[in-house]
The first five atom37 places (N, CA, C, CB, O) and aatype in JSON, in Angstrom:
{
  "aatype": [12, 18, 11, 13, 9, 13, 13, 10, 13, 9, 18, 19, 4, 9, 15, 13, 2, 10, 15, 0, 5, 9, 2, 9, 7, 5, 18, 6, 7, 7, 13, 15, 11, 15, 6, 2, 6, 9, 15, 13, 15, 0, 16, 2, 0, 11, 9, 11, 10, 2, 13, 4, 16, 14, 0, 12, 13, 1, 19, 1, 19, 15, 17, 3, 7, 8, 13, 2, 3, 0, 6, 8, 17, 12, 19, 16, 1, 18, 5, 17, 3, 14, 19, 2, 9, 1, 16, 15, 15, 5, 6, 3, 0, 10, 8, 9, 11, 16, 0, 0, 10, 11, 9, 9, 19, 8, 11, 2, 14, 9, 1, 9, 3, 19, 18, 16, 16, 6, 7, 11],
  "atom_mask": [
    [1, 1, 1, 1, 1],
    [1, 1, 1, 1, 1],
    [1, 1, 1, 1, 1],
    [1, 1, 1, 1, 1],
    [1, 1, 1, 1, 1],
    [1, 1, 1, 1, 1],
    [1, 1, 1, 1, 1],
    [1, 1, 1, 1, 1],
    [1, 1, 1, 1, 1],
    [1, 1, 1, 1, 1],
    [1, 1, 1, 1, 1],
    [1, 1, 1, 1, 1],
    [1, 1, 1, 1, 1],
    [1, 1, 1, 1, 1],
    [1, 1, 1, 1, 1],
    [1, 1, 1, 1, 1],
    [1, 1, 1, 1, 1],
    [1, 1, 1, 1, 1],
    [1, 1, 1, 1, 1],
    [1, 1, 1, 1, 1],
    [1, 1, 1, 1, 1],
    [1, 1, 1, 1, 1],
    [1, 1, 1, 1, 1],
    [1, 1, 1, 1, 1],
    [1, 1, 1, 0, 1],
    [1, 1, 1, 1, 1],
    [1, 1, 1, 1, 1],
    [1, 1, 1, 1, 1],
    [1, 1, 1, 0, 1],
    [1, 1, 1, 0, 1],
    [1, 1, 1, 1, 1],
    [1, 1, 1, 1, 1],
    [1, 1, 1, 1, 1],
    [1, 1, 1, 1, 1],
    [1, 1, 1, 1, 1],
    [1, 1, 1, 1, 1],
    [1, 1, 1, 1, 1],
    [1, 1, 1, 1, 1],
    [1, 1, 1, 1, 1],
    [1, 1, 1, 1, 1],
    [1, 1, 1, 1, 1],
    [1, 1, 1, 1, 1],
    [1, 1, 1, 1, 1],
    [1, 1, 1, 1, 1],
    [1, 1, 1, 1, 1],
    [1, 1, 1, 1, 1],
    [1, 1, 1, 1, 1],
    [1, 1, 1, 1, 1],
    [1, 1, 1, 1, 1],
    [1, 1, 1, 1, 1],
    [1, 1, 1, 1, 1],
    [1, 1, 1, 1, 1],
    [1, 1, 1, 1, 1],
    [1, 1, 1, 1, 1],
    [1, 1, 1, 1, 1],
    [1, 1, 1, 1, 1],
    [1, 1, 1, 1, 1],
    [1, 1, 1, 1, 1],
    [1, 1, 1, 1, 1],
    [1, 1, 1, 1, 1],
    [1, 1, 1, 1, 1],
    [1, 1, 1, 1, 1],
    [1, 1, 1, 1, 1],
    [1, 1, 1, 1, 1],
    [1, 1, 1, 0, 1],
    [1, 1, 1, 1, 1],
    [1, 1, 1, 1, 1],
    [1, 1, 1, 1, 1],
    [1, 1, 1, 1, 1],
    [1, 1, 1, 1, 1],
    [1, 1, 1, 1, 1],
    [1, 1, 1, 1, 1],
    [1, 1, 1, 1, 1],
    [1, 1, 1, 1, 1],
    [1, 1, 1, 1, 1],
    [1, 1, 1, 1, 1],
    [1, 1, 1, 1, 1],
    [1, 1, 1, 1, 1],
    [1, 1, 1, 1, 1],
    [1, 1, 1, 1, 1],
    [1, 1, 1, 1, 1],
    [1, 1, 1, 1, 1],
    [1, 1, 1, 1, 1],
    [1, 1, 1, 1, 1],
    [1, 1, 1, 1, 1],
    [1, 1, 1, 1, 1],
    [1, 1, 1, 1, 1],
    [1, 1, 1, 1, 1],
    [1, 1, 1, 1, 1],
    [1, 1, 1, 1, 1],
    [1, 1, 1, 1, 1],
    [1, 1, 1, 1, 1],
    [1, 1, 1, 1, 1],
    [1, 1, 1, 1, 1],
    [1, 1, 1, 1, 1],
    [1, 1, 1, 1, 1],
    [1, 1, 1, 1, 1],
    [1, 1, 1, 1, 1],
    [1, 1, 1, 1, 1],
    [1, 1, 1, 1, 1],
    [1, 1, 1, 1, 1],
    [1, 1, 1, 1, 1],
    [1, 1, 1, 1, 1],
    [1, 1, 1, 1, 1],
    [1, 1, 1, 1, 1],
    [1, 1, 1, 1, 1],
    [1, 1, 1, 1, 1],
    [1, 1, 1, 1, 1],
    [1, 1, 1, 1, 1],
    [1, 1, 1, 1, 1],
    [1, 1, 1, 1, 1],
    [1, 1, 1, 1, 1],
    [1, 1, 1, 1, 1],
    [1, 1, 1, 1, 1],
    [1, 1, 1, 1, 1],
    [1, 1, 1, 1, 1],
    [1, 1, 1, 1, 1],
    [1, 1, 1, 1, 1],
    [1, 1, 1, 0, 1],
    [1, 1, 1, 1, 1]
  ],
  "atom_positions": [
    [[68.96, 50.59, 43.23], [68.52, 51.97, 43.29], [68.06, 52.47, 41.92], [69.64, 52.85, 43.82], [67.04, 53.16, 41.82]],
    [[68.82, 52.12, 40.88], [68.45, 52.57, 39.54], [67.13, 51.96, 39.09], [69.55, 52.21, 38.54], [66.34, 52.61, 38.39]],
    [[66.89, 50.71, 39.49], [65.62, 50.08, 39.14], [64.46, 50.81, 39.8], [65.62, 48.61, 39.55], [63.42, 51.02, 39.17]],
    [[64.63, 51.19, 41.04], [63.58, 51.93, 41.74], [63.28, 53.25, 41.05], [63.98, 52.18, 43.2], [62.11, 53.6, 40.87]],
    [[64.29, 53.99, 40.67], [64.11, 55.27, 39.98], [63.45, 55.06, 38.63], [65.46, 56.01, 39.81], [62.57, 55.82, 38.24]],
    [[63.87, 54.03, 37.93], [63.28, 53.72, 36.63], [61.79, 53.41, 36.77], [64.02, 52.54, 35.97], [60.97, 53.96, 36.02]],
    [[61.43, 52.55, 37.7], [60.02, 52.19, 37.89], [59.2, 53.37, 38.41], [59.9, 51.02, 38.85], [58.02, 53.52, 38.06]],
    [[59.8, 54.2, 39.23], [59.12, 55.41, 39.69], [58.84, 56.34, 38.51], [59.96, 56.13, 40.77], [57.76, 56.91, 38.41]],
    [[59.81, 56.5, 37.63], [59.64, 57.33, 36.43], [58.51, 56.78, 35.56], [60.96, 57.39, 35.63], [57.66, 57.54, 35.1]],
    [[58.5, 55.48, 35.32], [57.45, 54.85, 34.5], [56.09, 55.06, 35.15], [57.72, 53.34, 34.31], [55.12, 55.4, 34.46]],
    [[55.99, 54.87, 36.46], [54.73, 55.07, 37.18], [54.22, 56.5, 37.03], [54.91, 54.73, 38.66], [53.03, 56.72, 36.78]],
    [[55.1, 57.46, 37.19], [54.71, 58.87, 37.07], [54.23, 59.17, 35.65], [55.88, 59.8, 37.45], [53.22, 59.86, 35.48]],
    [[54.93, 58.68, 34.65], [54.52, 58.92, 33.26], [53.16, 58.31, 32.97], [55.57, 58.34, 32.28], [52.32, 58.95, 32.34]],
    [[52.93, 57.1, 33.41], [51.64, 56.45, 33.18], [50.54, 57.18, 33.93], [51.68, 54.97, 33.6], [49.44, 57.36, 33.4]],
    [[50.8, 57.6, 35.15], [49.8, 58.31, 35.95], [49.37, 59.6, 35.27], [50.33, 58.62, 37.34], [48.17, 59.89, 35.21]],
    [[50.32, 60.38, 34.76], [49.99, 61.62, 34.08], [49.19, 61.36, 32.82], [51.25, 62.4, 33.74], [48.24, 62.09, 32.52]],
    [[49.56, 60.33, 32.09], [48.86, 60.0, 30.86], [47.42, 59.61, 31.14], [49.58, 58.89, 30.12], [46.51, 60.05, 30.43]],
    [[47.19, 58.79, 32.14], [45.84, 58.34, 32.44], [44.97, 59.46, 32.99], [45.88, 57.2, 33.41], [43.77, 59.5, 32.69]],
    [[45.53, 60.34, 33.77], [44.72, 61.41, 34.36], [44.47, 62.54, 33.39], [45.4, 61.94, 35.59], [43.58, 63.36, 33.63]],
    [[45.21, 62.62, 32.3], [45.06, 63.72, 31.35], [43.92, 63.5, 30.36], [46.34, 63.93, 30.59], [43.51, 64.45, 29.68]],
    [[43.4, 62.31, 30.26], [42.36, 62.02, 29.29], [40.99, 62.36, 29.86], [42.42, 60.55, 28.87], [40.61, 61.86, 30.92]],
    [[40.26, 63.21, 29.15], [38.93, 63.63, 29.57], [37.92, 63.13, 28.55], [38.85, 65.19, 29.73], [38.15, 63.22, 27.34]],
    [[36.83, 62.62, 29.03], [35.76, 62.13, 28.17], [34.99, 63.31, 27.59], [34.81, 61.19, 28.95], [34.55, 64.19, 28.34]],
    [[34.82, 63.35, 26.29], [34.06, 64.43, 25.64], [32.59, 64.34, 26.02], [34.22, 64.36, 24.12], [31.93, 65.37, 26.16]],
    [[32.09, 63.15, 26.2], [30.71, 62.98, 26.63], [29.77, 62.67, 25.49], [0.0, 0.0, 0.0], [30.17, 62.13, 24.45]],
    [[28.51, 63.01, 25.69], [27.45, 62.72, 24.74], [27.09, 63.98, 23.95], [26.21, 62.17, 25.47], [27.33, 65.11, 24.37]],
    [[26.51, 63.74, 22.8], [26.02, 64.83, 21.95], [24.9, 65.56, 22.68], [25.52, 64.29, 20.58], [23.98, 64.94, 23.21]],
    [[24.99, 66.9, 22.7], [23.97, 67.71, 23.36], [23.2, 68.6, 22.4], [24.59, 68.55, 24.43], [22.19, 69.2, 22.8]],
    [[23.64, 68.7, 21.18], [22.92, 69.54, 20.22], [23.76, 70.72, 19.77], [0.0, 0.0, 0.0], [24.99, 70.66, 19.76]],
    [[23.07, 71.79, 19.42], [23.77, 72.98, 18.96], [24.4, 72.81, 17.59], [0.0, 0.0, 0.0], [25.34, 73.53, 17.25]],
    [[23.88, 71.86, 16.8], [24.46, 71.61, 15.47], [24.29, 72.84, 14.6], [23.8, 70.38, 14.8], [23.19, 73.38, 14.49]],
    [[25.38, 73.27, 13.98], [25.3, 74.37, 13.01], [26.31, 74.15, 11.9], [25.52, 75.74, 13.7], [27.36, 73.54, 12.11]],
    [[25.99, 74.67, 10.73], [26.84, 74.56, 9.56], [27.02, 75.95, 9.0], [26.24, 73.58, 8.5], [26.05, 76.67, 8.76]],
    [[28.27, 76.34, 8.78], [28.56, 77.65, 8.25], [29.77, 77.54, 7.34], [28.81, 78.68, 9.39], [30.87, 77.21, 7.79]],
    [[29.58, 77.81, 6.06], [30.63, 77.68, 5.05], [31.28, 76.31, 5.14], [31.7, 78.79, 5.22], [30.62, 75.31, 4.89]],
    [[32.58, 76.24, 5.48], [33.29, 74.96, 5.55], [33.39, 74.42, 6.97], [34.69, 75.12, 4.97], [34.26, 73.6, 7.26]],
    [[32.51, 74.86, 7.84], [32.61, 74.47, 9.25], [31.3, 73.87, 9.76], [33.0, 75.66, 10.1], [30.22, 74.37, 9.47]],
    [[31.44, 72.8, 10.52], [30.31, 72.2, 11.23], [30.66, 72.22, 12.7], [30.0, 70.72, 10.72], [31.77, 71.86, 13.09]],
    [[29.72, 72.65, 13.53], [29.99, 72.67, 14.96], [28.81, 72.1, 15.73], [30.3, 74.11, 15.44], [27.67, 72.14, 15.27]],
    [[29.11, 71.57, 16.91], [28.08, 71.03, 17.79], [28.65, 70.94, 19.2], [27.58, 69.64, 17.3], [29.85, 71.09, 19.41]],
    [[27.77, 70.68, 20.15], [28.16, 70.62, 21.56], [28.04, 69.2, 22.09], [27.3, 71.56, 22.4], [27.17, 68.42, 21.69]],
    [[28.95, 68.89, 23.0], [28.9, 67.63, 23.75], [28.81, 67.97, 25.23], [30.16, 66.73, 23.44], [28.87, 69.14, 25.6]],
    [[28.67, 66.96, 26.05], [28.52, 67.16, 27.49], [29.67, 67.99, 28.07], [28.44, 65.82, 28.19], [29.43, 68.9, 28.87]],
    [[30.9, 67.68, 27.69], [32.07, 68.32, 28.3], [32.89, 69.18, 27.35], [32.95, 67.28, 28.87], [33.96, 69.66, 27.73]],
    [[32.42, 69.4, 26.13], [33.23, 70.15, 25.16], [32.38, 70.67, 24.01], [34.37, 69.27, 24.63], [31.24, 70.25, 23.81]],
    [[32.97, 71.57, 23.26], [32.43, 72.03, 21.98], [33.34, 71.47, 20.9], [32.34, 73.62, 21.91], [34.55, 71.4, 21.08]],
    [[32.75, 71.05, 19.78], [33.51, 70.42, 18.71], [33.25, 71.14, 17.4], [33.14, 68.93, 18.58], [32.12, 71.51, 17.1]],
    [[34.32, 71.34, 16.63], [34.21, 71.93, 15.29], [34.94, 71.04, 14.3], [34.78, 73.37, 15.26], [36.04, 70.55, 14.57]],
    [[34.33, 70.84, 13.14], [34.97, 70.18, 12.02], [35.17, 71.24, 10.95], [34.12, 68.95, 11.48], [34.19, 71.77, 10.42]],
    [[36.42, 71.55, 10.63], [36.74, 72.53, 9.6], [37.19, 71.79, 8.35], [37.85, 73.52, 10.08], [38.19, 71.08, 8.38]],
    [[36.45, 71.94, 7.25], [36.76, 71.25, 6.0], [37.68, 72.1, 5.15], [35.48, 70.89, 5.23], [37.36, 73.24, 4.81]],
    [[38.84, 71.54, 4.82], [39.83, 72.23, 4.0], [39.65, 71.88, 2.52], [41.26, 71.86, 4.45], [39.7, 72.75, 1.66]],
    [[39.43, 70.62, 2.26], [39.14, 70.11, 0.91], [38.09, 69.02, 1.09], [40.46, 69.57, 0.18], [37.77, 68.66, 2.23]],
    [[37.55, 68.48, 0.02], [36.6, 67.37, 0.18], [37.22, 66.13, 0.85], [36.04, 66.98, -1.17], [36.49, 65.3, 1.38]],
    [[38.55, 66.01, 0.83], [39.21, 64.84, 1.41], [39.97, 65.15, 2.7], [40.16, 64.26, 0.4], [40.6, 64.25, 3.26]],
    [[39.93, 66.39, 3.17], [40.71, 66.75, 4.35], [39.91, 67.68, 5.25], [42.04, 67.41, 3.94], [39.35, 68.68, 4.8]],
    [[39.88, 67.34, 6.55], [39.23, 68.22, 7.51], [40.0, 68.2, 8.81], [37.76, 67.79, 7.74], [40.82, 67.32, 9.06]],
    [[39.73, 69.18, 9.62], [40.42, 69.36, 10.9], [39.39, 69.28, 12.02], [41.2, 70.72, 10.94], [38.33, 69.91, 11.93]],
    [[39.69, 68.53, 13.06], [38.8, 68.42, 14.22], [39.36, 69.31, 15.32], [38.68, 66.93, 14.71], [40.54, 69.22, 15.68]],
    [[38.5, 70.18, 15.84], [38.9, 71.06, 16.94], [37.97, 70.81, 18.12], [38.86, 72.55, 16.51], [36.76, 70.69, 17.95]],
    [[38.54, 70.73, 19.31], [37.77, 70.51, 20.53], [38.16, 71.59, 21.53], [38.01, 69.08, 21.12], [39.34, 71.88, 21.72]],
    [[37.16, 72.17, 22.17], [37.4, 73.16, 23.21], [36.68, 72.74, 24.47], [36.94, 74.57, 22.76], [35.47, 72.49, 24.46]],
    [[37.41, 72.65, 25.56], [36.83, 72.24, 26.84], [36.1, 73.4, 27.51], [37.91, 71.7, 27.77], [35.2, 73.17, 28.32]],
    [[36.47, 74.64, 27.18], [35.81, 75.8, 27.8], [34.9, 76.55, 26.84], [36.86, 76.74, 28.35], [34.34, 77.58, 27.2]],
    [[34.74, 76.04, 25.61], [33.85, 76.66, 24.64], [34.49, 77.78, 23.83], [0.0, 0.0, 0.0], [33.83, 78.36, 22.98]],
    [[35.75, 78.08, 24.08], [36.45, 79.16, 23.37], [37.45, 78.57, 22.38], [37.17, 80.11, 24.37], [38.27, 77.72, 22.74]],
    [[37.38, 79.02, 21.14], [38.32, 78.6, 20.11], [39.17, 79.8, 19.7], [37.58, 77.99, 18.87], [38.62, 80.86, 19.41]],
    [[40.48, 79.64, 19.68], [41.35, 80.72, 19.23], [41.15, 80.95, 17.74], [42.83, 80.39, 19.52], [40.93, 80.01, 16.98]],
    [[41.22, 82.22, 17.32], [41.01, 82.54, 15.92], [42.11, 81.99, 15.03], [40.91, 84.03, 15.75], [41.82, 81.32, 14.04]],
    [[43.36, 82.27, 15.36], [44.47, 81.83, 14.51], [45.52, 81.16, 15.38], [45.08, 83.03, 13.72], [46.03, 81.74, 16.34]],
    [[45.83, 79.94, 15.04], [46.86, 79.19, 15.76], [48.06, 79.07, 14.83], [46.34, 77.78, 16.21], [48.32, 78.0, 14.29]],
    [[48.77, 80.16, 14.66], [49.83, 80.21, 13.66], [50.98, 79.25, 13.92], [50.37, 81.6, 13.58], [51.79, 79.01, 13.01]],
    [[51.09, 78.69, 15.1], [52.16, 77.73, 15.38], [51.84, 76.36, 14.8], [52.4, 77.62, 16.88], [52.74, 75.57, 14.5]],
    [[50.55, 76.06, 14.63], [50.16, 74.73, 14.18], [49.57, 74.72, 12.78], [49.17, 74.13, 15.13], [49.75, 73.76, 12.03]],
    [[48.87, 75.77, 12.42], [48.18, 75.82, 11.14], [48.72, 76.99, 10.35], [46.64, 75.93, 11.34], [48.8, 78.11, 10.86]],
    [[49.07, 76.74, 9.1], [49.64, 77.81, 8.29], [48.66, 78.36, 7.26], [50.87, 77.32, 7.59], [48.91, 79.4, 6.65]],
    [[47.55, 77.67, 7.07], [46.58, 78.12, 6.06], [45.16, 78.0, 6.62], [46.72, 77.3, 4.76], [44.77, 76.95, 7.12]],
    [[44.42, 79.08, 6.51], [43.04, 79.09, 7.0], [42.03, 79.33, 5.88], [42.88, 80.15, 8.06], [40.85, 79.0, 6.05]],
    [[42.44, 79.88, 4.79], [41.53, 80.19, 3.69], [41.53, 79.04, 2.69], [41.94, 81.52, 2.99], [42.54, 78.74, 2.06]],
    [[40.38, 78.4, 2.56], [40.22, 77.26, 1.65], [39.03, 77.52, 0.74], [40.04, 75.93, 2.44], [38.11, 78.27, 1.08]],
    [[39.05, 76.88, -0.42], [37.91, 76.98, -1.33], [36.69, 76.34, -0.68], [38.22, 76.3, -2.7], [36.83, 75.45, 0.17]],
    [[35.5, 76.78, -1.06], [34.28, 76.18, -0.48], [34.2, 74.67, -0.76], [33.03, 76.88, -1.04], [34.55, 74.21, -1.85]],
    [[33.74, 73.94, 0.23], [33.56, 72.48, 0.11], [32.07, 72.2, 0.22], [34.37, 71.7, 1.22], [31.4, 72.68, 1.13]],
    [[31.57, 71.41, -0.73], [30.16, 71.02, -0.69], [29.99, 69.94, 0.39], [29.68, 70.5, -2.1], [30.48, 68.82, 0.25]],
    [[29.28, 70.3, 1.45], [29.09, 69.4, 2.59], [27.6, 69.12, 2.73], [29.67, 70.02, 3.9], [26.78, 70.04, 2.85]],
    [[27.25, 67.84, 2.72], [25.86, 67.43, 2.94], [25.76, 66.8, 4.32], [25.36, 66.44, 1.83], [26.6, 65.99, 4.71]],
    [[24.73, 67.18, 5.05], [24.57, 66.65, 6.41], [23.17, 66.1, 6.61], [24.86, 67.74, 7.45], [22.2, 66.54, 5.97]],
    [[23.08, 65.14, 7.5], [21.78, 64.64, 7.94], [21.94, 64.16, 9.38], [21.25, 63.47, 7.01], [23.02, 63.73, 9.79]],
    [[20.86, 64.26, 10.13], [20.89, 63.86, 11.52], [19.92, 62.71, 11.74], [20.56, 65.04, 12.45], [18.77, 62.76, 11.31]],
    [[20.39, 61.69, 12.42], [19.54, 60.59, 12.81], [19.57, 60.48, 14.32], [20.0, 59.26, 12.14], [20.3, 61.21, 14.98]],
    [[18.79, 59.61, 14.87], [18.67, 59.5, 16.32], [20.0, 59.23, 17.0], [17.69, 58.4, 16.68], [20.28, 59.79, 18.06]],
    [[20.83, 58.38, 16.4], [22.08, 57.97, 17.05], [23.34, 58.56, 16.44], [22.18, 56.5, 17.02], [24.43, 58.36, 16.99]],
    [[23.24, 59.3, 15.33], [24.44, 59.8, 14.67], [24.15, 60.97, 13.74], [25.12, 58.69, 13.89], [23.03, 61.14, 13.26]],
    [[25.2, 61.77, 13.5], [25.18, 62.79, 12.46], [25.93, 62.21, 11.27], [25.83, 64.15, 12.95], [26.98, 61.59, 11.45]],
    [[25.41, 62.39, 10.08], [26.06, 61.9, 8.87], [26.51, 63.11, 8.05], [25.11, 60.97, 8.04], [25.71, 64.0, 7.76]],
    [[27.78, 63.12, 7.7], [28.36, 64.23, 6.95], [29.03, 63.64, 5.72], [29.39, 65.05, 7.82], [29.8, 62.68, 5.82]],
    [[28.74, 64.22, 4.56], [29.32, 63.7, 3.32], [29.92, 64.84, 2.51], [28.25, 62.96, 2.48], [29.37, 65.94, 2.43]],
    [[31.08, 64.55, 1.91], [31.69, 65.42, 0.91], [31.88, 64.58, -0.35], [33.06, 66.05, 1.42], [31.47, 63.42, -0.39]],
    [[32.5, 65.14, -1.35], [32.75, 64.39, -2.58], [33.71, 63.22, -2.34], [33.3, 65.31, -3.66], [33.72, 62.27, -3.13]],
    [[34.53, 63.28, -1.27], [35.53, 62.25, -1.04], [35.34, 61.46, 0.25], [36.87, 62.86, -1.02], [35.89, 60.37, 0.39]],
    [[34.57, 62.0, 1.2], [34.48, 61.38, 2.52], [33.05, 61.17, 2.98], [35.21, 62.21, 3.53], [32.13, 61.88, 2.59]],
    [[32.9, 60.16, 3.82], [31.66, 59.93, 4.55], [32.05, 59.89, 6.03], [30.92, 58.59, 4.08], [32.83, 59.03, 6.44]],
    [[31.5, 60.8, 6.82], [31.86, 60.93, 8.23], [30.62, 60.65, 9.07], [32.45, 62.34, 8.54], [29.55, 61.21, 8.82]],
    [[30.77, 59.79, 10.05], [29.68, 59.49, 10.97], [30.11, 59.94, 12.36], [29.3, 57.95, 10.96], [31.12, 59.47, 12.89]],
    [[29.34, 60.85, 12.94], [29.59, 61.3, 14.3], [28.56, 60.62, 15.2], [29.51, 62.89, 14.43], [27.39, 61.0, 15.22]],
    [[29.0, 59.61, 15.92], [28.11, 58.89, 16.83], [27.82, 59.8, 18.02], [28.75, 57.54, 17.3], [28.7, 60.52, 18.49]],
    [[26.59, 59.77, 18.51], [26.16, 60.72, 19.54], [26.4, 60.26, 20.97], [24.72, 61.0, 19.37], [26.61, 61.1, 21.85]],
    [[26.37, 58.97, 21.24], [26.45, 58.52, 22.62], [27.35, 57.3, 22.75], [25.07, 58.22, 23.16], [26.9, 56.19, 22.46]],
    [[28.58, 57.45, 23.17], [29.31, 58.7, 23.36], [29.8, 59.24, 22.02], [30.5, 58.5, 24.31], [29.73, 58.55, 21.0]],
    [[30.29, 60.47, 22.03], [30.81, 61.08, 20.8], [31.97, 60.24, 20.29], [31.26, 62.56, 21.04], [32.92, 59.95, 21.02]],
    [[31.87, 59.84, 19.03], [32.92, 59.1, 18.35], [32.82, 59.45, 16.88], [32.8, 57.55, 18.59], [31.71, 59.51, 16.34]],
    [[33.92, 59.67, 16.22], [33.92, 60.06, 14.82], [34.54, 58.95, 13.99], [34.68, 61.39, 14.6], [35.69, 58.56, 14.21]],
    [[33.76, 58.43, 13.03], [34.25, 57.44, 12.07], [34.39, 58.13, 10.72], [33.29, 56.19, 11.98], [33.49, 58.87, 10.3]],
    [[35.5, 57.89, 10.04], [35.76, 58.52, 8.74], [35.98, 57.42, 7.7], [36.99, 59.47, 8.81], [36.79, 56.51, 7.9]],
    [[35.26, 57.52, 6.6], [35.37, 56.57, 5.49], [35.53, 57.32, 4.18], [34.13, 55.64, 5.43], [35.15, 58.49, 4.07]],
    [[36.1, 56.66, 3.21], [36.05, 57.2, 1.85], [34.63, 56.99, 1.33], [37.11, 56.53, 0.92], [33.84, 56.29, 1.95]],
    [[34.32, 57.58, 0.2], [32.98, 57.38, -0.36], [32.77, 55.93, -0.79], [32.76, 58.31, -1.54], [31.63, 55.49, -0.96]],
    [[33.88, 55.18, -0.98], [33.77, 53.76, -1.31], [33.6, 52.9, -0.06], [35.0, 53.3, -2.09], [33.45, 51.69, -0.16]],
    [[33.63, 53.51, 1.12], [33.42, 52.76, 2.36], [34.68, 52.22, 3.0], [0.0, 0.0, 0.0], [34.6, 51.4, 3.91]],
    [[35.84, 52.66, 2.54], [37.12, 52.19, 3.11], [37.54, 53.02, 4.27], [38.22, 52.19, 2.06], [38.58, 52.77, 4.87]]
  ]
}
């Protein structure tokens, strides 16, 4: 009996985990840059990259297009010094560079690769 309950519990946990994952989809455009923030749209979500320092950024995803202004339970600081962000767009990816990072946002499907400026 205990084995049955254990396996039922494992099955339920795996089922919830697999059904909770949603594909962000493909890049759809809407690229914009404002101060320390870069935003764009995907098939199933809106994405924002908030740069805190040249070496640290935060990825935010919204499935309904709405982002809360202040999430005081998770983030304690919102005011950061300006970060010099250089961007370029190519057919298959967005390239974002700071003094410490090189970020490639692949467009189809959306995938974010993060490297140091040395390529690590």
